[in-house]
N, C-alpha and C positions, 0 to 999 in steps of 0.2 A: 650578228648574236650567235655563239657559241653553241654548241649542239651539244659539245659533251658536258658544260656546268653552269652553276649559273656564276654569275661573274663577283666578285665579292665586290660590297660599296667599303667605297673608302669617305675615312673621318670628317665629315665637312669643320676643318677649323672656323671659330668668330673671329670677327675681325677684330681689331686691336684698340679702336676707338670708341666702340659703340658696343661690343663682350656681345654680335650677335648674331647668330648662327644666319640667320637669315639675309645679315650688310655681305655675309663673306659669301655666299652664293651668288650674287651681283657682282662683286670687285671680279669674280672668278668667271663670271659669263658676256665681263665689260673686256676681261682680261684680253690683251692677243701675245702673244711671240712670247707667252712668261714675261710681259713687265707688267707685274706686279701693283710697281710703287706708281706706274703711270696709271692704271685703272682706279687704285687709291685716291689717285689728285682729284681724277673725272665722277666719281662717283661722291664724294669729302664738298666737291664743288659742287657739285649738283645738288645734296642734300643743306650746306650751305643759302641757294638757291631758295629751296623750298620754305626753310623754316624764315629767309625776309618776305616771302611771300603770304607763307600759311600766317597764325600768330594766333599763339593759344594752346599749340599741339607742335611735339617734335615732330621732328624728320621721321624718326625709327615708325611712330604710328602713324604716318603716311604712305612711308612704303610698303608695312603693314596691309594695310588697309586697300592700298593702290593692288599690291598682290591676289589678297581675297576677291578686287570687283574681279580681275584677270582671269582666276583659277578657271579652266574648262572641267566639269563636271561630266562631259563625255565625249567621246571621241569615237571615230570610226576607224575600222581595223582591216585589212582585206585578208579576207579567208579565201580558200582554195575548198570548193566541196564539186566533185566530181569532173567534168571539163572547166564549170565558171569560176568565174573569182564574184566576190558577196563581198559589198562595205558592211560588216558587223559593227554594232554601236557596240560598246565597251566603256563599262564606267573606271574612271580614269583613278589611278592610286595619288593618294596625298601627296608624296616624294615625287611623281612626274608633274602633279597637275602644277605644282609650286616653278617645277624648272620650267614649263611648259609659258608658267605669267615670265616668269623672268627672262625666259627665252624673246617672248615678244614684246617686250618694253623695251629690250637692249634693242632689237633685231630692229624695232621701226624707231628709235631713236638711232639709231644709226643711216636710216633711209631718210631723215629729216637732213638736206644737201642747205649745203650756207650758214649754217650754226654749227660753235664748237660743238662740240661732244657731248660739256656739261651740263650745258646749254639744253639742249635736246631729250638728254636725257632728264634732269628738269624737270620739264614741260611735260615729258609721256607719263611721266611717276603720278604728276599731279589731274594728268585727265584719266589717268587708270583709276585714279584716286575719288575723280566726282564723277565717276560712271562713264566714260565716254573714251575718243581717242580709240583711236589707232588696234592699240591694244585688244580692248574691248570687244569691236567689230570683227576682229578676230575671232577669239572666243565663243559670239553666239553666231559666229560664219560654220562654228567645229560642233556647236551643239544641232545649228539648224542639218547641218549633213547626217547629223545621227536620228533628229526624228525624223529627214525624209527617208531613212534606210532601217527605221523602225519594222519592221515586216521581216527584215534578216534578223531578228535578234534571235531568233530559234536558232541559231548555226552558230553561238556562242558558246566557248566551252573551257 
């Protein structure tokens, strides 16, 4: 993190097929080594599977609900006060909570060994949509940590 000034936020462009900034961010999160076309193929393939499994809703609605379910409201940040370091619970900004949710969904999809990334991503999104799965467990774990350290909330500034 820079000590001089705030980093300038770059604009996230909407994706080509859906025109959604959220899908654009998902593609960017899946992308490795600048291979955007590979990431788009993975994401759109996952969306095709979601549409097959979930009838009556669009893939974009499922993704939005999954990200909303996986977003953390609180997190802990380390604050050094005197000689001690405290885990201080802080509220998460909207942009960061969305980024964390997407990152967790993609991370746990990648950790599913033995299945293609498109299938794993579709399963992880569907599980987050239904309110279960690894990304939801991670969110609950982060909330539990914040709840456990609520006594140090007065160190927030």
